[in-house]
C-alpha positions as CSV (number, residue, x, y, z in Angstrom):
1,X,-5.3,-14.8,-8.0
2,X,-3.4,-12.5,-6.2
3,X,0.4,-11.9,-5.7
4,X,2.0,-10.6,-2.7
5,X,-0.1,-8.1,-0.8
6,X,-2.8,-7.5,-3.6
7,X,-6.1,-8.7,-2.9
8,X,-8.0,-11.0,-5.8
9,X,-8.9,-8.6,-8.6
10,X,-5.9,-6.4,-8.1
11,X,-5.0,-5.9,-11.6
12,X,-8.6,-5.6,-12.8
13,X,-9.2,-2.6,-10.1
14,X,-5.7,-0.8,-10.7
15,X,-6.5,-1.0,-15.4
16,X,-9.6,0.5,-14.4
17,X,-8.3,3.3,-12.4
18,X,-5.8,4.3,-14.4
19,X,-8.5,4.3,-17.8
20,X,-10.9,6.1,-15.5
21,X,-8.2,8.5,-14.3
22,X,-7.2,9.2,-18.2
23,X,-10.9,9.5,-19.0
24,X,-11.2,12.4,-16.7
25,X,-8.0,14.1,-17.5
26,X,-9.5,13.9,-21.3
27,X,-12.4,15.6,-20.6
28,X,-11.1,18.3,-18.3
29,X,-8.8,19.4,-20.7
30,X,-11.1,19.1,-24.1
31,X,-14.5,21.0,-21.8
32,X,-15.2,24.6,-22.6
33,X,-16.2,26.3,-19.5
34,X,-17.8,29.9,-19.5
35,X,-18.9,31.9,-21.9
36,X,-17.8,31.3,-25.6
37,X,-15.6,34.3,-26.9
38,X,-16.8,35.9,-30.1
39,X,-13.3,36.8,-31.0
40,X,-10.0,34.1,-30.9
41,X,-8.2,33.8,-28.0
42,X,-4.9,33.1,-29.9
43,X,-5.3,35.2,-32.8
44,X,-8.0,37.7,-32.5
45,X,-10.2,36.4,-35.3
46,X,-13.7,36.8,-34.9
47,X,-15.3,33.4,-34.2
48,X,-18.4,32.8,-35.9
49,X,-21.9,32.5,-34.3
50,X,-22.7,29.4,-35.3
51,X,-20.0,27.8,-34.2
52,X,-20.1,29.5,-30.6
53,X,-23.6,28.0,-30.4
54,X,-22.6,24.8,-31.5
55,X,-19.6,24.5,-28.9
56,X,-20.5,26.2,-25.8
57,X,-17.2,28.0,-24.1
58,X,-15.2,27.8,-27.0
59,X,-12.4,30.3,-27.3
60,X,-10.4,29.4,-30.1
61,X,-11.5,30.0,-34.3
62,X,-11.1,26.9,-36.2
63,X,-7.7,27.5,-37.9
64,X,-5.8,27.6,-33.9
65,X,-8.1,24.9,-32.9
66,X,-6.7,22.9,-35.8
67,X,-3.3,23.9,-35.0
68,X,-3.7,23.0,-31.2
69,X,-5.2,19.7,-32.1
70,X,-2.3,18.8,-34.7
71,X,0.5,19.6,-32.5
72,X,-1.0,17.3,-29.9
73,X,1.1,14.4,-29.0
74,X,-0.6,12.0,-26.2
75,X,1.1,10.6,-23.3
76,X,1.8,7.4,-22.3
77,X,-0.3,5.6,-19.7
78,X,0.4,5.5,-16.1
79,X,2.1,2.5,-14.6
80,X,0.3,1.9,-11.7
81,X,1.8,-2.0,-11.1
82,X,5.3,-1.0,-11.6
83,X,6.4,-4.6,-12.7
84,X,9.9,-5.3,-13.6
85,X,9.2,-5.9,-17.0
86,X,7.3,-2.9,-17.9
87,X,10.4,-0.4,-16.5
88,X,12.4,-2.7,-18.9
89,X,11.0,-1.1,-22.1
């Protein structure tokens, strides 16, 4: 059942689009690109060869990556629908 100008199934399509967008953003953020660095981009320590082979395109040593991961704060989702209930939160 659609409401207003929306087609049937519009809510499901909006939810699926939001999920797809967020997954694409996360994959892009996490996917290393290019050749692995031999030294960490932040601290300059050598990155072990086993780590470079395990994660192609790695730029950070384990400690710097651990610090970056612990500082990560998930962001809120996108409200595509813009309903009044969601704006009251």
